[in-house]
Wavefront OBJ file of the C-alpha trace (Angstrom):
o trace
v 153.478 81.134 112.726
v 152.600 83.874 110.486
v 149.078 82.132 109.742
v 148.214 81.509 112.957
v 148.825 85.377 114.045
v 146.953 86.125 111.012
v 143.994 83.931 112.098
v 143.914 85.546 115.517
v 143.980 88.893 114.501
v 141.238 87.985 112.204
v 139.385 86.651 115.288
v 140.031 89.903 117.282
v 138.994 92.275 114.545
v 135.795 90.183 114.216
v 134.876 90.391 117.753
v 135.566 93.860 118.087
v 133.574 94.586 115.212
v 130.534 92.767 116.813
v 130.937 94.547 120.223
v 130.971 97.828 118.575
v 127.629 96.898 117.023
v 126.264 95.959 120.187
v 127.547 98.820 121.960
v 125.843 100.797 119.175
v 122.517 99.144 119.373
v 122.565 99.399 122.879
v 123.651 102.922 123.066
v 120.455 103.557 120.452
v 117.781 101.802 122.368
v 118.957 103.574 125.867
v 118.751 107.215 124.302
v 115.419 106.392 122.604
v 113.892 104.846 125.959
v 115.291 107.376 128.380
v 113.561 110.137 126.527
v 110.680 108.621 125.749
v 108.427 108.625 129.018
v 108.225 110.275 132.575
v 105.426 108.738 134.856
v 104.071 111.251 137.404
v 103.247 108.692 139.737
v 103.352 104.967 140.324
v 100.235 104.399 138.710
v 101.433 105.363 135.260
v 104.655 103.999 135.712
v 102.912 100.530 136.240
v 100.375 101.415 133.470
v 103.435 102.294 131.144
v 105.193 98.845 132.164
v 102.124 96.667 131.440
v 101.497 98.733 128.454
v 104.820 97.305 126.847
v 104.502 93.808 128.300
v 100.963 93.572 126.927
v 102.345 94.791 123.117
v 105.062 92.067 123.147
v 102.785 89.210 124.347
v 99.856 90.268 122.001
v 102.248 90.481 118.995
v 100.997 87.599 116.949
v 97.537 87.971 117.431
v 97.383 91.587 116.420
v 99.147 90.841 113.569
v 96.406 88.172 112.540
v 93.867 90.778 113.293
v 95.356 93.187 111.017
v 95.470 90.604 108.275
v 92.258 89.683 108.696
v 90.942 93.674 108.796
v 92.350 93.723 105.396
v 90.267 91.399 103.977
v 87.224 93.054 105.657
v 88.261 96.384 103.899
v 87.723 94.270 101.001
v 83.868 93.318 101.749
v 86.040 89.768 102.503
v 84.828 87.502 105.540
v 85.564 84.197 107.671
v 85.445 80.956 105.666
v 86.431 82.567 102.509
v 89.874 82.360 101.049
v 91.818 85.754 99.712
v 93.867 85.121 96.991
v 96.745 86.951 94.606
v 96.139 85.492 91.330
v 99.750 86.897 90.118
v 102.813 87.044 91.449
v 102.851 89.776 94.542
v 103.603 93.389 93.646
v 104.164 96.569 96.436
v 100.560 96.777 96.743
v 100.734 93.790 99.048
v 101.581 95.344 102.192
v 101.692 92.159 104.574
v 104.923 91.371 106.322
v 107.797 90.029 104.629
v 105.537 88.175 102.068
v 107.080 86.133 99.278
v 106.734 87.664 95.636
v 107.846 84.435 93.885
v 104.695 82.222 94.609
v 100.946 82.767 94.116
v 99.361 83.486 97.711
v 96.259 82.173 99.298
v 94.997 82.630 102.913
v 91.987 81.176 104.068
v 90.297 82.594 107.103
v 88.378 80.315 109.164
v 85.973 81.053 112.082
v 84.148 77.850 113.776
v 82.083 79.423 116.663
v 78.950 79.506 114.980
v 79.111 77.194 112.033
v 81.041 74.332 114.034
v 84.308 72.335 112.349
v 85.627 73.908 108.688
v 87.060 71.806 106.028
v 90.089 72.871 103.710
v 90.307 70.465 100.921
v 93.682 70.555 99.358
v 94.308 68.953 96.118
v 96.766 66.273 95.262
v 100.293 67.369 94.367
v 99.921 66.382 90.520
v 100.572 69.610 88.238
v 101.046 71.953 91.328
v 102.443 71.894 95.064
v 101.061 73.983 98.168
v 103.730 74.904 100.593
v 101.688 75.826 103.547
v 100.243 75.746 107.218
v 97.198 75.823 108.889
v 97.771 78.300 112.432
v 95.245 79.436 115.175
v 94.324 82.946 115.967
v 97.885 83.108 117.934
v 99.563 81.846 114.596
v 100.411 78.919 116.466
v 100.721 76.173 113.606
v 98.291 72.910 113.926
v 100.123 71.435 111.002
v 101.695 71.888 107.500
v 99.931 70.869 104.476
v 101.257 69.456 100.981
v 104.170 67.120 100.399
v 106.077 68.547 103.329
v 102.610 68.413 105.578
v 100.600 65.545 106.866
v 99.012 64.717 103.441
v 102.257 64.067 102.098
v 101.174 65.290 98.795
v 98.746 63.369 98.340
v 95.942 65.695 99.134
v 93.382 65.201 101.942
v 90.067 67.050 103.582
v 91.761 69.025 107.018
v 88.981 69.615 109.332
v 89.463 72.529 111.872
v 87.837 71.805 115.296
v 86.680 74.521 117.593
v 87.985 74.541 121.148
v 86.002 71.731 123.029
v 84.753 70.084 120.149
v 83.465 66.062 121.075
v 86.057 64.097 118.960
v 83.968 61.193 118.834
v 81.678 63.306 116.399
v 84.329 63.531 113.688
v 83.437 61.775 110.833
v 85.863 59.346 108.600
v 87.769 60.541 105.563
v 89.322 63.793 107.337
v 92.466 64.951 109.256
v 91.404 66.888 112.178
v 93.062 69.583 113.712
v 92.183 70.873 116.893
v 92.023 74.455 117.529
v 92.238 76.554 120.989
v 90.669 79.702 119.089
v 87.875 79.811 117.113
v 89.890 81.389 114.670
v 92.628 81.034 112.425
v 93.665 80.792 108.626
v 96.183 78.812 106.723
v 99.164 80.160 104.328
v 99.062 78.443 100.915
v 101.899 79.395 98.647
v 101.223 77.553 94.976
v 104.865 76.900 94.233
v 105.616 77.904 90.558
v 107.729 75.381 88.240
v 109.205 78.193 86.891
v 108.276 82.395 86.596
v 106.936 82.059 82.736
v 103.833 83.369 82.277
v 102.378 79.815 81.435
v 103.686 78.013 84.723
v 102.602 81.474 86.710
v 98.986 80.642 85.261
v 99.214 76.844 85.905
v 99.780 77.698 89.386
v 96.977 80.141 89.651
v 94.579 77.017 88.513
v 95.992 74.905 90.664
v 95.329 77.315 94.149
v 91.884 77.659 92.694
v 91.334 73.903 93.736
v 91.080 73.966 97.068
v 87.824 74.419 98.887
v 86.773 75.704 102.091
v 83.553 75.255 103.841
v 81.635 74.531 106.932
v 81.363 70.251 107.618
v 77.556 71.022 108.090
v 77.548 71.971 104.202
v 79.500 69.197 103.182
v 77.009 67.445 101.497
v 75.134 70.106 99.653
v 78.491 70.640 97.357
v 79.271 74.077 98.918
v 81.235 76.985 96.765
v 84.053 78.071 97.894
v 84.422 81.967 98.101
v 87.626 83.571 96.387
v 88.334 87.590 97.561
v 90.933 88.591 94.850
v 93.036 91.495 96.513
v 95.556 91.970 93.357
v 95.187 95.101 92.462
v 94.225 96.486 95.991
v 96.282 98.051 98.799
v 96.471 95.199 101.057
v 97.557 96.394 104.231
v 98.478 95.024 107.362
v 101.866 95.953 108.405
v 101.885 97.160 112.539
v 101.086 100.527 113.376
v 103.196 101.057 116.757
v 100.881 103.802 118.428
v 97.878 103.593 120.361
v 95.521 101.857 117.720
v 97.784 98.755 118.456
v 95.844 98.510 121.827
v 92.478 98.530 120.212
v 93.476 95.814 118.097
v 94.449 94.079 121.546
v 91.160 94.640 122.576
v 89.125 92.872 119.681
v 90.998 89.769 120.556
v 90.348 89.805 124.548
v 86.589 90.093 123.467
v 86.728 87.988 120.777
v 88.195 84.882 121.899
v 88.031 82.611 125.003
v 91.464 83.033 126.923
v 93.942 80.173 126.776
v 95.029 78.547 130.210
v 98.908 79.734 129.280
v 97.804 83.295 128.815
v 95.582 83.816 131.960
v 98.394 85.526 134.005
v 97.992 88.512 131.579
v 94.252 89.224 132.569
v 95.320 91.828 135.197
v 97.937 93.329 133.566
v 95.554 94.358 130.590
v 92.592 95.160 133.232
v 95.424 98.028 134.359
v 95.383 99.645 130.811
v 91.928 99.187 130.519
v 91.198 96.140 128.395
v 88.701 93.666 129.742
v 86.592 91.106 128.428
v 83.446 92.163 128.320
v 84.023 95.820 128.594
v 84.339 98.377 126.783
v 88.214 99.849 125.901
v 87.704 103.785 126.252
v 90.785 105.174 128.055
v 91.441 108.938 128.522
v 93.702 111.046 126.892
v 96.535 110.610 129.276
v 96.136 106.660 128.969
v 96.680 106.726 125.255
v 99.727 108.947 125.525
v 101.097 106.696 128.199
v 100.330 103.532 125.740
v 101.715 105.436 122.874
v 105.142 105.664 124.482
v 104.574 101.818 125.663
v 104.150 100.494 122.561
v 107.080 102.456 120.955
v 109.307 100.599 123.766
v 107.885 97.433 122.833
v 109.610 98.118 119.274
v 112.701 99.316 120.835
v 113.204 96.162 122.447
v 112.195 93.648 119.888
v 114.301 95.940 117.462
v 117.183 95.584 119.418
v 116.286 91.659 120.089
v 116.515 91.403 116.205
v 119.684 93.224 115.406
v 121.617 90.881 118.204
v 120.326 87.894 116.913
v 123.250 85.272 116.524
v 124.445 84.651 112.921
v 123.757 81.466 110.994
v 127.324 81.531 109.607
v 129.415 82.643 112.577
v 131.678 85.196 110.295
v 129.006 86.793 108.394
v 125.708 88.906 109.235
v 123.281 86.407 107.678
v 120.990 84.953 110.661
v 117.530 83.124 111.079
v 115.262 85.279 113.897
v 113.420 82.045 115.443
v 115.496 81.115 118.185
v 115.156 77.602 119.441
v 112.999 77.698 122.279
v 110.424 79.482 119.539
v 110.626 76.602 117.510
v 110.333 73.649 119.914
v 107.163 75.484 121.219
v 105.493 75.699 117.960
v 106.190 72.334 117.573
v 104.806 71.128 120.752
v 101.888 73.481 120.597
v 103.395 75.323 123.206
v 103.495 71.861 125.372
v 106.707 72.852 127.362
v 105.695 73.984 130.710
v 109.036 75.414 131.116
v 109.439 78.000 128.475
v 107.102 80.536 126.623
v 109.256 82.076 124.271
v 107.052 85.502 124.284
v 109.951 87.956 123.809
v 111.324 85.858 120.584
v 107.575 85.162 119.356
v 106.940 88.898 119.123
v 110.362 89.365 117.287
v 109.019 86.996 114.548
v 105.767 88.609 114.258
v 106.944 91.830 114.263
v 108.837 91.101 111.172
v 106.747 88.310 109.199
v 103.546 86.383 109.540
v 103.209 82.504 109.496
v 104.429 79.786 111.165
v 105.166 76.134 109.798
v 104.654 73.261 112.032
v 108.115 71.444 110.514
v 110.104 74.367 110.191
v 113.340 73.362 107.949
v 111.291 70.497 106.067
v 110.004 72.538 103.019
v 111.461 75.979 103.597
v 114.094 77.842 105.648
v 115.369 81.352 106.075
v 117.693 83.593 106.279
v 117.703 87.886 107.195
v 120.243 90.337 106.558
v 120.230 93.872 107.889
v 124.118 94.754 107.488
v 126.923 94.677 105.085
v 130.176 93.156 105.094
v 131.296 96.227 107.133
v 128.397 95.498 109.615
v 126.822 98.646 108.488
v 123.129 99.051 108.109
v 122.010 98.360 104.549
v 120.941 101.738 103.250
v 119.037 102.633 100.349
v 120.860 105.006 98.634
v 124.064 102.659 98.081
v 124.696 99.674 95.758
v 125.533 96.347 97.107
v 126.706 92.795 95.317
v 126.444 89.470 96.761
v 127.678 86.462 94.940
v 125.202 83.183 95.200
v 127.789 80.349 95.294
v 126.682 77.532 92.624
v 124.694 74.354 93.429
v 122.226 75.865 96.076
v 121.143 73.528 98.311
v 117.415 73.395 97.416
v 115.145 71.260 95.572
v 112.820 73.914 94.156
v 113.823 77.108 94.139
v 115.970 79.955 95.903
v 115.269 83.867 95.846
v 116.295 87.003 97.481
v 113.561 89.548 98.605
v 113.902 93.648 99.503
v 111.987 94.709 102.609
v 111.567 98.180 104.093
v 113.779 97.848 106.891
v 111.039 99.852 109.203
v 108.020 98.329 108.137
v 109.102 94.873 106.855
v 107.021 95.321 103.824
v 107.869 95.663 100.383
v 108.948 98.969 98.949
v 106.456 101.193 97.724
v 106.147 101.845 94.168
v 108.942 99.394 93.257
v 108.772 97.632 90.032
v 109.929 94.320 91.611
v 111.054 93.424 94.970
v 113.010 89.899 94.404
v 115.080 87.787 92.370
v 114.987 84.205 92.296
v 116.515 81.083 90.442
v 113.209 81.155 88.638
v 113.148 84.730 87.519
v 113.134 85.044 83.493
v 116.231 86.274 82.395
v 118.257 85.792 85.471
v 122.211 85.713 84.581
v 124.166 83.124 85.668
v 127.882 83.183 85.626
v 129.701 80.208 83.808
v 131.049 78.656 86.914
v 127.265 78.359 88.171
v 127.062 81.610 90.259
v 124.978 84.360 90.335
v 125.911 87.912 90.997
v 122.990 89.869 92.134
v 122.903 93.789 93.015
v 120.796 96.069 95.058
v 120.510 99.554 95.022
v 118.565 102.056 93.795
v 119.731 102.345 90.201
v 120.380 99.322 88.005
v 124.170 98.155 87.135
v 125.977 98.459 83.822
v 125.004 94.978 83.128
v 121.256 95.551 83.405
v 118.403 94.766 85.334
v 118.184 91.057 85.127
v 119.973 90.659 87.938
v 119.047 93.873 90.331
v 116.467 94.334 92.717
v 115.568 98.506 93.208
v 115.738 100.169 96.755
v 114.698 102.995 98.215
v 117.512 105.917 98.446
v 115.545 107.543 101.020
v 115.637 104.530 103.263
v 117.343 101.312 105.092
v 116.167 97.944 103.739
v 116.788 94.424 104.779
v 117.076 91.180 102.848
v 115.290 87.832 103.253
v 117.137 84.932 101.504
v 114.677 81.996 100.863
v 115.435 78.322 100.589
v 112.361 76.317 99.248
v 113.333 72.274 99.549
v 116.414 72.840 101.373
v 119.176 70.384 101.467
v 121.161 69.239 104.341
v 124.046 71.042 103.168
v 122.726 74.578 103.902
v 122.379 73.490 107.827
v 125.991 71.898 108.182
v 127.075 74.894 106.248
v 129.453 73.362 103.507
v 127.483 75.379 101.427
v 128.188 79.350 102.543
v 126.144 82.357 102.036
v 128.498 85.766 101.790
v 127.496 88.983 102.963
v 126.574 91.697 100.626
v 129.567 94.204 99.921
v 128.751 97.844 99.230
v 129.833 98.751 95.601
v 132.691 101.463 95.478
l 1 2 3 4 5 6 7 8 9 10 11 12 13 14 15 16 17 18 19 20 21 22 23 24 25 26 27 28 29 30 31 32 33 34 35 36 37 38 39 40 41 42 43 44 45 46 47 48 49 50 51 52 53 54 55 56 57 58 59 60 61 62 63 64 65 66 67 68 69 70 71 72 73 74 75 76 77 78 79 80 81 82 83 84 85 86 87 88 89 90 91 92 93 94 95 96 97 98 99 100 101 102 103 104 105 106 107 108 109 110 111 112 113 114 115 116 117 118 119 120 121 122 123 124 125 126 127 128 129 130 131 132 133 134 135 136 137 138 139 140 141 142 143 144 145 146 147 148 149 150 151 152 153 154 155 156 157 158 159 160 161 162 163 164 165 166 167 168 169 170 171 172 173 174 175 176 177 178 179 180 181 182 183 184 185 186 187 188 189 190 191 192 193 194 195 196 197 198 199 200 201 202 203 204 205 206 207 208 209 210 211 212 213 214 215 216 217 218 219 220 221 222 223 224 225 226 227 228 229 230 231 232 233 234 235 236 237 238 239 240 241 242 243 244 245 246 247 248 249 250 251 252 253 254 255 256 257 258 259 260 261 262 263 264 265 266 267 268 269 270 271 272 273 274 275 276 277 278 279 280 281 282 283 284 285 286 287 288 289 290 291 292 293 294 295 296 297 298 299 300 301 302 303 304 305 306 307 308 309 310 311 312 313 314 315 316 317 318 319 320 321 322 323 324 325 326 327 328 329 330 331 332 333 334 335 336 337 338 339 340 341 342 343 344 345 346 347 348 349 350 351 352 353 354 355 356 357 358 359 360 361 362 363 364 365 366 367 368 369 370 371 372 373 374 375 376 377 378 379 380 381 382 383 384 385 386 387 388 389 390 391 392 393 394 395 396 397 398 399 400 401 402 403 404 405 406 407 408 409 410 411 412 413 414 415 416 417 418 419 420 421 422 423 424 425 426 427 428 429 430 431 432 433 434 435 436 437 438 439 440 441 442 443 444 445 446 447 448 449 450 451 452 453 454 455 456 457 458 459 460 461 462 463 464 465 466 467 468 469 470 471 472 473 474 475 476 477 478 479 480 481
């Protein structure tokens, strides 16, 4: 009887905690939006509303364009590969990147050169985990052992819209894209974090090739753009410039049938294919408010995501409709999850075609008590033994406001591959997050910014079934008193 009473009491307390959190989010959202913008007439009201919807709809493509713009600032171009030939540090200001692998991103454009080839080497002394995506970051396919080539390697062929498939030569893996532009995110996975294994992963990365199919017989070279010592900044600005980037998208890519409903709403805010985008000062002011409202809505949705474990604050941000849409290349006519899609591309980039087969992710923005993770505090989490992965696990800290690495910190993560990571006698691992290291030292510590909030992304590479059936459970961070 006593046990049942305590169970009911615990359930009631959890429900009360969740309701309090939800009420706080709604109160904050209401306060922000009601003071943000006051229209003077119906035209301004509609302009504002359509600016909000345009920002939500355009999030994944704006995310892509900002990453490409960062490449251009390094004098890079399409049909070249940007590479970070060492583990990432804070200078990589993309959204929630992984600091425990070697990153490379081939950007392709088939508009003028026709089909483009990406050669992936076999998984021998290295292995790739990655995907190929369109301009809208819709996954065409995954590559590597978890992808089409199944670790044997292969020549992926990116086809422009409307390409005559009868002209595809043999020996290629054709990927039909509905946009001319796109990219691949390739992660060269380490065997360990040792300098030797990092060097091996870098060497494996440089075995890829990217070139137009028309040059295949000419032994073409692949251009690698080294971004390791530059600030590569593509975090999303929630101001008027968001719409300037959105305009680039409309001007350079054909309309997809699924998005034709956006043609008139975009005209309302001054974005029209074949015409210049030059709004007056008042329109700029209204759109600046609109994109901030869009962010508030997406942050509300982000914070309200259903927990992965029902009694913790760990969650996976992509919902089922979003996952189904990516797998079907948006072929399911009854769903088009632009809200959740925007949430995902507000905080990250990249889509896996078959999410959960090669990697899985869990986010945390609040501690065990439901309070936001604050960089001035120190937190601890004990990672249970026998983490359900075939490759490795990690936990990475990001700036809660920008979803990027915290600037000027010596590292951003700790993983099962971190040299010197201390493991307890029972196989568990204690990790600490805070502005200063714990008394036990820096080996299991990730620094935070004492002047801001943060979030944590737990990665599971090569996830096993007991992650999904929750027979292995990750508990919340707890504030160290």
